[in-house]
C-alpha positions in Angstrom: 84.0 -8.4 40.8 86.2 -11.0 42.4 89.5 -9.6 43.9 92.7 -11.0 43.4 95.7 -12.1 45.9 98.7 -10.2 44.4 100.6 -11.9 46.1 104.2 -12.5 44.5 105.3 -16.2 44.5 108.3 -16.8 47.0 111.1 -17.9 44.3 110.1 -14.7 42.4 110.5 -12.7 45.5 114.0 -14.2 46.3 115.2 -13.6 42.5 113.9 -9.9 42.4 114.0 -8.3 45.8 116.9 -7.3 47.5 116.8 -9.3 51.1 115.0 -6.3 52.9 112.3 -5.9 50.9 111.6 -9.7 50.9 109.2 -9.1 54.1 106.6 -7.9 52.1 105.3 -10.4 49.5 103.6 -7.8 47.6 104.9 -5.6 44.7 106.3 -2.0 45.2 104.3 -1.0 42.6 100.9 -1.5 44.2 101.7 0.7 47.1 100.1 4.0 47.7 101.8 6.4 49.4 99.0 9.3 50.7 100.8 12.5 52.3 99.1 15.1 54.8 97.5 16.8 51.6 96.1 14.2 50.1 94.8 13.1 53.1 92.9 15.9 53.8 91.3 15.8 50.3 90.1 12.3 51.2 88.7 12.9 54.4 91.1 11.2 56.1 91.4 13.5 59.5 93.1 10.7 62.2 96.0 8.7 61.3 94.9 5.4 61.0 96.4 2.3 62.8 99.0 0.3 61.4 96.7 -3.1 60.1 93.6 -1.2 59.5 92.2 -1.4 56.3 90.7 0.8 53.4 88.4 0.3 50.8 89.9 2.0 47.9 87.8 3.1 44.4 90.4 4.2 41.6 90.1 5.8 38.3 93.5 5.6 36.3 94.8 6.5 33.1 97.0 4.1 31.2 100.0 6.0 30.6 102.4 3.4 29.0 101.7 0.1 27.6 104.5 -2.4 26.6 105.0 -5.6 24.7 108.1 -7.9 23.6 108.6 -11.3 22.4 111.8 -12.9 22.5 112.8 -16.9 21.9 112.6 -17.3 25.5 109.4 -15.8 26.3 107.2 -13.1 25.7 106.2 -10.0 28.1 103.8 -7.5 28.3 103.4 -4.4 30.8 100.6 -1.8 31.4 101.3 1.6 33.8 98.8 2.6 35.2 98.2 6.8 36.5 95.5 7.0 39.2 94.3 10.4 38.8 91.3 10.1 41.0 90.7 8.3 44.2 88.1 7.2 47.0 89.1 5.6 50.5 87.7 5.0 53.3 87.9 3.1 56.6 86.3 -0.7 55.7 84.1 -0.2 58.2 82.4 2.9 56.5 83.1 1.3 53.2 81.2 -1.6 53.7 78.3 -0.2 54.6 77.9 2.3 51.7 76.4 -1.1 49.5 77.6 0.3 45.9 77.7 -2.3 43.8 80.1 -3.1 40.8 77.2 -2.4 38.1 76.6 1.1 39.8 80.3 2.1 39.6 80.3 0.9 35.9 77.4 2.9 35.4 79.1 6.1 37.0 82.3 5.4 35.2 80.2 4.5 31.4 78.5 7.9 32.3 81.6 9.7 32.9 83.8 8.2 29.9 80.7 9.2 28.0 81.0 13.3 29.1 84.8 13.6 29.2 85.1 11.5 25.4 88.3 10.1 27.3 88.8 5.9 28.0 89.0 5.3 32.2 90.3 2.1 33.7 87.9 1.6 36.9 89.9 0.2 39.6 87.9 -1.4 42.3 90.1 -2.9 45.2 89.6 -3.9 48.4 92.9 -4.9 50.7 92.4 -7.2 53.1 96.5 -8.0 53.3 97.6 -9.0 57.3 100.6 -11.5 56.9 
């Protein structure tokens, strides 16, 4: 699975974001915020340093879909609620050698058992400037 850089173009950032937010080129909705109990569940025992990288695997439930069309443009959107996730420092995650095919097979097995559609997100964030 190829990773896609979600950085917003500068012209879009300038038009949509207040000046205090323009420093971060990534959309707010892509940010995950983990608190103490969340970090405990994920086995994060010490606070990482700013700039550290984590491998994140997540299962997200589609909570809404929207599509509209006007004379000027067409817009579509999907909202995802992460329901299950794993996060490890990149050095630990890269040593695991989990392949996308293995993840997909596990997702299919889970889906067959629960009979609920799942969306699997497999992402590695490497952004720093």
